C-alpha positions in Angstrom: 38.5 -12.8 25.4 37.1 -9.4 24.5 37.4 -8.6 20.8 37.6 -5.2 19.2 34.0 -5.6 18.1 32.9 -6.1 21.7 34.7 -3.0 22.7 32.9 -1.1 19.9 29.6 -2.5 21.0 30.4 -1.2 24.5 31.2 2.2 23.1 27.9 4.2 23.3 28.7 6.4 20.3 28.8 3.6 17.9 25.3 4.3 16.6 26.3 7.8 15.6 29.0 6.4 13.3 26.5 4.7 11.1 25.0 6.9 8.3 22.1 4.6 7.7 21.1 4.8 11.4 21.4 8.6 11.3 18.9 8.8 8.5 16.5 6.5 10.2 13.8 8.0 12.4 15.3 6.3 15.5 17.5 3.3 16.1 16.2 0.1 14.6 14.0 -1.8 17.1 12.6 -5.2 17.2 9.0 -6.3 17.3 9.2 -9.0 19.9 6.0 -10.9 19.8 4.2 -10.8 23.0 4.1 -14.5 23.8 1.8 -14.2 26.8 -0.8 -12.3 24.8 -0.1 -12.8 21.1 -2.8 -10.5 20.0 -1.2 -7.5 21.5 -1.8 -4.2 20.0 -0.2 -2.1 17.4 1.8 -0.2 20.0 3.9 -3.3 20.6 4.8 -3.7 17.0 7.0 -0.9 15.9 8.2 0.5 19.1 10.4 3.3 17.9 10.5 3.0 14.1 10.9 0.1 11.8 11.1 2.2 8.7 13.9 4.4 7.3 13.0 8.0 7.2 15.2 8.5 4.1 13.5 7.0 1.0 16.9 6.0 -0.3 17.4 3.6 2.5 16.0 0.1 2.5 13.2 -0.6 4.8 14.9 -1.9 7.9 14.1 -5.5 8.7 13.3 -6.4 12.2 15.3 -8.7 14.4 12.7 -11.3 14.2 13.6 -14.4 12.2 10.8 -14.3 9.7 10.6 -10.6 9.2 13.8 -10.6 7.4 11.9 -10.8 4.1 10.4 -7.4 4.8 13.5 -5.7 3.6 13.4 -7.4 0.2 11.4 -4.9 -1.7 13.8 -2.1 -1.0 17.0 -4.2 -1.0 18.0 -2.9 -4.4 18.3 0.6 -2.9 20.9 -0.4 -0.4 24.0 -0.2 -2.6 23.2 3.3 -3.7 22.5 4.4 -0.2 25.6 2.9 1.3 27.9 3.9 -1.6 28.2 7.5 -0.4 27.6 7.6 3.4 29.4 10.8 3.6 26.6 12.6 1.8 24.4 12.2 4.7 24.5 15.2 6.9 24.9 14.7 10.6 21.7 15.4 12.6 21.5 18.8 14.2 21.8 18.9 18.0 18.1 19.7 18.3 17.2 16.8 16.0 19.4 14.5 18.0 17.9 15.5 21.3 14.4 15.1 19.9 15.2 11.6 18.6 16.9 10.7 21.9 13.8 11.8 23.9 11.5 10.0 21.5 13.6 6.9 21.6 13.6 6.9 25.4 9.9 7.5 25.5 9.3 4.5 23.2 11.6 2.3 25.2 9.8 3.3 28.4 6.5 2.5 26.6 7.8 -0.9 25.6 8.7 -1.7 29.1 5.2 -0.6 30.3 3.7 -2.7 27.5 5.5 -5.8 28.7 4.5 -5.1 32.3 0.8 -4.6 31.4 0.8 -7.8 29.4 2.4 -9.6 32.2 -0.1 -8.3 34.7 -3.0 -9.3 32.4 -1.7 -12.9 32.3 -1.5 -13.0 36.1 -5.0 -11.8 36.6 -6.8 -14.0 34.1 -6.1 -17.4 35.8 -7.4 -16.0 39.0 -10.5 -14.6 37.4 -11.4 -17.4 35.0 -9.7 -20.4 36.6 -7.0 -22.4 34.9 -9.5 -23.9 32.4 -10.9 -20.4 31.5 -7.4 -19.1 31.2 -6.6 -21.9 28.8 -9.8 -21.2 26.7 -9.2 -17.5 26.5 -5.5 -18.2 25.5 -6.7 -20.3 22.6 -8.8 -17.3 21.4 -5.9 -14.8 21.9 -3.5 -17.1 20.1 -5.8 -17.5 17.2 -6.5 -13.8 16.7 -2.9 -13.0 17.5 -1.5 -14.8 14.5 -3.6 -12.6 12.2 -3.6 -9.5 14.3 0.2 -9.3 14.5 0.5 -9.4 10.7 -2.1 -6.7 10.4 -0.3 -4.6 13.0 3.2 -5.0 11.4 2.1 -4.2 7.9 -0.1 -1.3 9.0 2.6 0.4 11.1 5.6 -0.3 8.8 3.7 0.4 5.6 2.2 3.8 6.6 5.3 4.9 8.5 7.4 4.2 5.4 4.9 6.0 3.1 4.7 9.2 5.2 8.4 9.4 5.9 9.4 9.1 2.3 7.6 12.2 1.0 8.1 15.9 1.4 6.5 17.6 4.4 3.7 19.1 2.4 2.7 15.8 1.0 2.5 13.8 4.3 -1.2 14.3 4.7 -2.0 13.1 1.2 0.3 10.0 1.5 -1.2 9.2 4.9 -4.8 9.4 3.5 -3.9 7.3 0.5 -2.3 4.5 2.5 -4.9 4.7 5.3 -7.7 4.0 2.8 -5.9 0.9 1.5 -5.2 -0.5 5.0 -8.8 0.2 6.1 -10.1 -1.8 3.1 -7.6 -4.6 3.9 -8.8 -4.6 7.6 -12.4 -5.1 6.5 -11.5 -8.0 4.2 -9.1 -9.7 6.8 -11.6 -9.3 9.6 -14.4 -10.8 7.7 -12.3 -13.7 6.6 -11.3 -14.3 10.2 -14.9 -14.3 11.3 -15.8 -16.8 8.6 -12.8 -19.1 9.6 -13.5 -18.8 13.4 -15.4 -22.1 13.4 -12.7 -23.9 11.5 -10.0 -22.6 13.9 -12.0 -23.8 16.9 -12.6 -27.2 15.3 -8.9 -27.6 14.5 -8.0 -26.8 18.1 -10.7 -29.3 19.2 -12.3 -26.5 21.1 -15.6 -25.8 19.5 -16.8 -23.8 22.5 -14.4 -20.9 21.7 -15.9 -20.3 18.2 -18.2 -17.6 19.6 -15.4 -15.6 21.3 -13.2 -16.1 18.1 -15.9 -14.6 16.0 -16.2 -11.6 18.4 -12.4 -11.3 18.2 -12.7 -10.5 14.5 -13.8 -7.0 15.6 -10.3 -6.7 17.2 -8.7 -7.4 13.8 -10.8 -4.7 12.2 -10.1 -2.1 14.9 -6.4 -2.9 14.9 -6.4 -2.7 11.1 -7.6 0.9 11.6 -5.4 1.8 14.6 -2.1 0.4 13.2 -1.9 2.9 10.3 -2.6 5.8 12.7 0.3 4.7 14.9 2.4 4.3 11.7 1.6 7.9 10.8 2.8 9.1 14.2 5.9 7.0 13.8 6.7 8.1 10.3 6.3 11.8 11.4 8.7 11.2 14.4 5.9 12.1 16.8 7.4 9.6 19.2 6.2 11.2 22.5 2.6 11.0 21.2 3.1 7.5 20.1 4.5 6.5 23.5 1.6 8.1 25.2 -0.8 6.0 23.3 1.3 3.0 24.0 1.2 3.4 27.7 -2.4 4.6 27.9 -3.8 1.8 25.7 -1.8 -0.9 27.5 -3.4 0.2 30.8 -6.8 0.6 29.2 -6.8 -2.9 27.6 -5.6 -4.7 30.7 -8.3 -3.0 32.9 -11.0 -3.5 30.2 -10.3 -7.2 29.8 -10.2 -7.9 33.5 -13.2 -5.7 34.2 -15.5 -7.2 31.5 -14.5 -10.7 32.4 -15.5 -10.0 36.0 -18.8 -8.4 35.0 -19.7 -11.3 32.7 -19.0 -13.8 35.4 -21.0 -11.8 37.9 -23.9 -11.9 35.5 -23.6 -15.6 35.1 -22.2 -15.4 31.6 -18.9 -16.7 30.1 -15.9 -15.0 31.5 -14.0 -15.9 28.3 -16.5 -14.1 26.2 -16.3 -11.2 28.7 -12.5 -11.0 28.4 -12.7 -10.8 24.6 -15.6 -8.2 24.8 -13.3 -6.1 27.0 -10.6 -6.4 24.4 -13.0 -5.1 21.8 -14.2 -2.3 24.0 -10.6 -1.1 24.6 -9.8 -1.1 20.9 -13.1 0.7 20.2 -12.1 3.5 22.5 -8.5 3.9 21.3 -9.2 4.2 17.6 -11.2 7.5 17.7 -8.8 8.9 20.3 -5.9 8.2 17.9 -7.8 9.9 15.1 -8.1 13.1 17.1 -4.3 13.3 17.1 -3.5 12.1 13.5 -6.6 13.2 11.6 -7.5 11.4 8.4 -5.2 13.2 6.0 -6.3 14.9 2.8 -6.9 13.8 -0.7 -4.0 13.7 -3.1 -1.7 11.5 -5.1 1.5 11.7 -3.0 3.1 8.7 -1.6 3.5 5.2 -3.1 0.9 3.9 -5.5 -1.3 1.0 -4.5 0.8 -1.4 -6.5 4.0 -0.2 -4.9 2.6 -0.3 -1.4 1.2 -3.8 -1.8 4.6 -4.9 -3.2 6.2 -3.7 0.0 3.5 -5.2 2.3 3.2 -8.6 0.7 6.7 -10.0 1.6 6.4 -8.4 5.0 3.0 -10.1 5.6 4.3 -13.5 4.5 7.4 -13.2 6.8 5.3 -12.1 9.7 2.9 -14.9 9.1 5.7 -17.4 9.3 7.0 -15.9 12.5 3.6 -15.8 14.3 2.8 -19.4 13.2 6.2 -20.4 14.6 5.4 -18.9 17.9 2.0 -20.6 18.1 2.4 -23.9 16.3 3.2 -26.0 19.4 0.3 -24.3 21.3 -2.3 -25.0 18.7 -1.2 -28.6 18.1 -1.0 -29.3 21.8 -4.6 -28.0 22.3 -5.7 -30.2 19.4 -4.0 -33.3 20.8 -5.4 -32.6 24.3 -8.8 -32.2 22.8 -8.6 -35.5 21.0 -7.4 -37.2 24.1 -10.2 -35.8 26.3 -12.7 -36.8 23.6 -11.4 -40.4 23.7 -11.5 -40.5 27.5 -14.9 -38.7 27.7 -13.4 -36.1 30.0 -14.9 -33.0 28.4 -13.4 -29.8 27.1 -12.7 -28.4 30.5 -9.9 -30.9 31.1 -8.1 -29.9 27.9 -8.6 -26.2 28.6 -7.1 -26.8 32.1 -3.9 -28.3 30.8 -3.5 -25.8 27.9 -3.8 -23.1 30.6 -0.8 -24.7 32.4 1.2 -24.6 29.2 0.4 -21.0 28.5 1.6 -20.1 32.0 4.9 -21.8 31.2 5.1 -20.0 28.0 4.8 -16.6 29.8 8.2 -17.0 31.4 9.8 -19.2 28.7 9.5 -16.3 26.2 11.4 -13.8 28.4 14.9 -14.7 27.1 13.7 -14.1 23.5 12.1 -10.8 24.4 15.0 -9.5 26.3 17.8 -10.7 24.1 16.5 -8.8 21.1 18.3 -5.7 22.3 21.5 -7.3 21.0 20.2 -6.7 17.5 19.9 -3.0 18.1 23.7 -2.9 17.8 24.5 -5.9 15.7 22.3 -5.0 12.8 23.7 -1.5 12.0 27.3 -2.5 12.6 27.0 -5.5 10.3 25.1 -3.5 7.7 27.8 -0.9 7.6 30.7 -3.4 7.4 28.8 -5.2 4.6 28.2 -2.0 2.7 31.9 -1.1 3.0 32.8 -4.7 1.7 34.9 -5.2 4.9 34.8 -9.0 5.2 37.1 -9.0 8.3 34.7 -6.6 10.1 31.7 -8.6 9.0 33.2 -11.7 10.5 34.3 -10.0 13.6 30.9 -8.4 14.3 29.0 -11.5 13.5 31.1 -13.7 15.9 31.1 -11.1 18.6 27.3 -10.5 18.4 26.5 -14.2 18.4 28.9 -14.9 21.2 27.3 -12.1 23.3 23.9 -13.6 22.5 25.1 -17.0 23.7 26.4 -15.6 27.0 23.2 -13.6 27.7 20.9 -16.4 26.7 22.5 -18.7 29.2 22.4 -16.0 31.9 18.6 -15.5 31.3 17.7 -19.2 30.9 19.6 -20.5 33.9 17.4 -19.0 36.6 14.2 -19.7 34.7 15.0 -23.3 33.9 16.7 -24.1 37.2 14.0 -22.6 39.3 11.1 -23.4 37.0 8.5 -24.6 39.6 9.4 -21.7 41.9 9.2 -19.2 39.1 5.6 -20.4 38.3 4.8 -20.5 42.1 5.9 -16.9 42.3 3.2 -15.8 39.7 0.5 -18.4 39.4 -2.0 -20.3 41.5 -1.3 -23.9 42.5 -3.2 -25.4 39.6 -0.4 -24.1 37.3 2.8 -24.2 39.2 2.3 -27.6 40.6 2.0 -29.1 37.0 4.0 -26.7 34.8 7.5 -26.8 36.4 9.0 -29.5 34.2 7.4 -28.0 31.1 8.9 -24.6 31.8 12.3 -26.1 32.6 12.5 -27.6 29.1 10.6 -24.9 27.1 12.8 -22.1 28.5 15.9 -23.8 26.9 14.1 -24.0 23.6 13.1 -20.4 23.7 16.8 -19.6 24.5 17.7 -21.3 21.2 14.9 -19.3 19.5 16.5 -16.1 20.8 19.9 -17.1 19.3 18.0 -18.0 16.1 16.5 -14.5 16.1 20.0 -12.8 16.4 21.4 -15.0 13.7 18.4 -14.2 11.4 18.9 -10.4 12.1 22.5 -10.8 11.1 21.5 -12.6 7.9 19.1 -9.8 7.1 21.7 -7.1 7.6 23.9 -9.1 5.1 21.0 -9.1 2.5 20.2 -12.8 3.1 16.5 -12.0 3.7 15.2 -14.9 1.8 17.5 -17.3 3.6 16.2 -16.0 7.0 12.6 -16.2 6.0 13.0 -19.7 4.6 14.7 -20.8 7.8 11.7 -19.6 9.8 9.3 -21.5 7.5 11.3 -24.7 7.8 11.3 -24.3 11.6 7.5 -24.1 11.6 7.5 -27.5 9.8 10.0 -28.9 12.3 8.0 -27.9 15.3 4.8 -29.2 13.7 6.4 -32.5 12.9 8.0 -32.9 16.3 4.9 -32.2 18.2 2.7 -34.4 15.9 5.1 -37.3 16.6 5.8 -36.9 20.3 2.6 -35.4 21.9 -0.1 -37.9 20.9 2.0 -40.8 22.2 2.2 -39.4 25.7 -0.4 -40.3 28.4 -3.0 -37.6 29.0 -1.8 -35.1 31.6 1.3 -33.0 32.2 3.4 -35.5 30.3 1.8 -34.2 27.1 2.9 -30.7 28.0 6.5 -31.8 28.6 6.6 -33.7 25.3 5.4 -30.6 23.5 8.0 -28.5 25.1 10.7 -31.0 24.3 9.7 -31.4 20.7 9.5 -27.6 20.3 12.9 -27.1 21.9 14.6 -29.7 19.8 13.2 -28.1 16.6 14.3 -24.6 17.7 17.7 -25.8 18.7 18.1 -27.5 15.3 17.0 -24.3 13.5 19.5 -22.3 15.6 22.3 -24.6 14.5 21.1 -24.2 10.9 21.0 -20.5 11.3 24.5 -20.5 12.6 25.7 -22.5 9.6 24.0 -20.0 7.2 25.6 -17.1 9.0 29.0 -18.7 9.0 28.7 -19.1 5.3 27.6 -15.5 4.8 29.8 -13.8 7.3 32.7 -16.2 7.7 32.1 -16.8 11.3 29.5 -17.8 13.9 30.5 -18.7 17.5 33.6 -20.6 18.5 32.9 -24.2 19.5 34.7 -23.7 22.8 32.3 -20.9 23.6 29.2 -23.1 22.9 30.7 -25.9 25.1 31.5 -23.5 28.0 28.1 -21.9 27.9 26.5 -25.3 27.8 28.5 -26.5 30.8 27.8 -23.3 32.8 24.1 -23.6 32.0 23.9 -27.2 33.1 25.8 -26.5 36.3 23.5 -23.5 37.1 20.3 -25.5 36.4 21.6 -28.4 38.5 22.1 -26.0 41.4 18.8 -24.3 40.9 16.8 -27.5 40.7 18.0 -28.4 44.3 17.0 -25.1 45.9 13.9 -25.3 48.1 10.8 -23.1 48.0 11.4 -20.4 50.7 8.8 -17.9 49.7 8.1 -15.4 46.9 10.7 -12.9 48.0 13.3 -15.6 48.4 12.9 -16.6 44.8 14.5 -13.4 43.6 17.6 -14.2 45.8 17.7 -17.7 44.5 17.6 -16.5 40.9 20.6 -14.2 41.6 22.4 -17.2 43.1 21.8 -19.4 40.1 22.9 -16.6 37.8 26.1 -16.2 39.8 26.8 -19.9 39.5 26.5 -19.6 35.8 28.9 -16.6 35.6 31.3 -18.3 38.0 31.7 -21.3 35.6 32.2 -19.0 32.7 35.0 -17.2 34.6 36.5 -20.4 35.8 36.7 -21.8 32.2 38.1 -18.4 31.1 35.2 -17.8 28.7 34.6 -14.5 30.5 37.8 -12.5 31.3 39.0 -9.1 32.4 38.6 -7.6 28.9 34.9 -8.5 28.9 34.5 -6.9 32.3 36.4 -3.9 31.1 34.0 -3.6 28.1 31.0 -3.7 30.4 32.6 -1.1 32.6 33.2 1.1 29.5 29.6 0.7 28.5 28.0 1.4 31.9 30.7 3.1 33.9 32.3 6.6 33.9 33.4 6.3 30.3 29.9 5.8 29.1 28.7 8.8 31.2 31.4 11.0 29.7 30.4 10.0 26.2 
C-alpha cells in the first residue's frame, strides 16, 4: 500500500531537495493553538520560523486552516521564486548545522511549552475548584482569541521584515515595525478592555468582567513581546528564542499558580489572582527580551507602513477565523449554561462548574490536532515544489499520500482518547471532572480528529495557492459550529447532557468541513483519500473504541497500558484489512531505522 510519495516522506533528506525550504530560516512549522490555554504566549506562535528568509519567497502559510490567507499578499512572488530553483545556492555546512541546532532547540521548546500548558491546566482545577477553573477558562478563552491574533501578526510580521533586508538594515527595519506593532498593541488592548463587559455578558458570566479587563494588560504586553520574538526569529537567533520559550513557559505557569494561591489565602478571588499572575509573568518577560533584542535604530529600511499592514491584514483575518473556530462551541456553551442556570435560579457557580468539565475534556480532545500538524512539515514543501514544477501527477500523489497518512495517524491518536475517555480524565483531573466529562471527551475527540484532517487539507490547499478557499472554509466552519450548537445545546436538560450535545454538534460540523475540505483538495490536486481507506480507518477506529470502552479502571499507571492495547487493536484491524502492509512498515523502518541514521 506504500506509494512512492510515502517512501519520499520517509526519506529524511527530502527537505534538502526543496529550494524554497533551503532559503527559509528553518523548516515550515505550524502554530497549533493551545487549546487548554488559548491565550498562550508569543513563544507558541512561530515556533521555528513562519516567514521565508528570502524576500523573493512568499510568506509561508501555516498549517492551520484559517492561516492560509496569510500567504496571499506575497503569492504573486511565488512563480518567480519557483521558476529558477537552481539559482538558490545550497546552504553551507556551518549554516546547515546552525539551522539544525536551532530547529531542534525550537522543537524542544515547543514540547516544553505543551508540557507547561498541560501542567497549568492540571493545577488550576485543584487550586480553584471546578467552578473556578471554568471561570478562569472563560477569561483565558476570551483573551486568547485576541491574543493569538496579536501574537501571530507580531511574530510573522517582524520576522518577515527583518529577514528581507540587508544585514546592516536589520536594526532600522526592526525599529520601524516594532513602533507600528506597539501602537497596534495599545489600540487593541484598549479595545479589549472596553469590550470586556460585553464579552462577559455574552457568555452569561458577568462576574468575569473584572478579570477580563485585567487581561487586557496581557494583550498589551504580548503586543510588545511578539515583535521582539519575531526579531529573534527573523535573525535566526533560534537558540535565544528557544531559551525565552522555555523560561517564559515555566515562569508563566508558576506565576499563575502562585498568584492564584496567594489571592485565595488572602480571601480574594482565585480567578483574579490567576490572571494577575499571567500579567506579572508577561511584565517580567518583556524587559528581559528587550535586553537581548534592543529597540533597533531609526531608519527607513524595511517595508513601509502600508506594505506591512497589507501583509498583516489578511493574516489577522485568517487568524481571527481560526481562533473563533477553536472557541465558538466553548463560548456558546457557556452562554447556554448561563441562561439555563438563570432560569433555574441556580447561580453562576453551577454554570462555571459545568464549563470547567467541558474545558477539561477539551484539554485531551485537542491532542490529535496538535500532534498531527507535524504531517504538514513534510506535506507543504513537497506539494509546493510539485505545484511550482507543474507536475500534476506528483501533486496528486503527494496530496493523497499526505492525507492518507493523516487519516491513519488521526485514528491512532483518537482511538485511545475516545475509547478510554473517562479513564483519561480520571488520570489527570479530580472526580468533579472525570465523573461527568467522559461521554463529552469520547465524542469531542472524534470531532477534533476531523479538525486535524481539515488542518492538513487546508495546508495542502495553501501550498497549491488556494489560500482564499482554505480561509473561506474555516469561516464557514465557524458558522456551522455556531448553528449546530445553537440548535442542539439549548434543547438539552441542564447538566452533562448539554456538554455532550455541544461536543456532538461541534464534531458534526468539523466532520462536514473536513469532507468539504477533501472535496476542495480533490478538485485542486486531483486526489484526496481513497474511499476504501476512509472505510477501513473508520472500522478500525470503531473496533478500538468498542474495546476501550469495556476496559475497567485499574489505576493511573494501568491507563497507559490500556491506551497501548487500544492502539494495537486499531493497528491490528488496519493490518487485517490490508490497509497497512509491508511497504508501510518498510517506509517507517527507512525513516527511523538504520537507513535514517546513515542519512
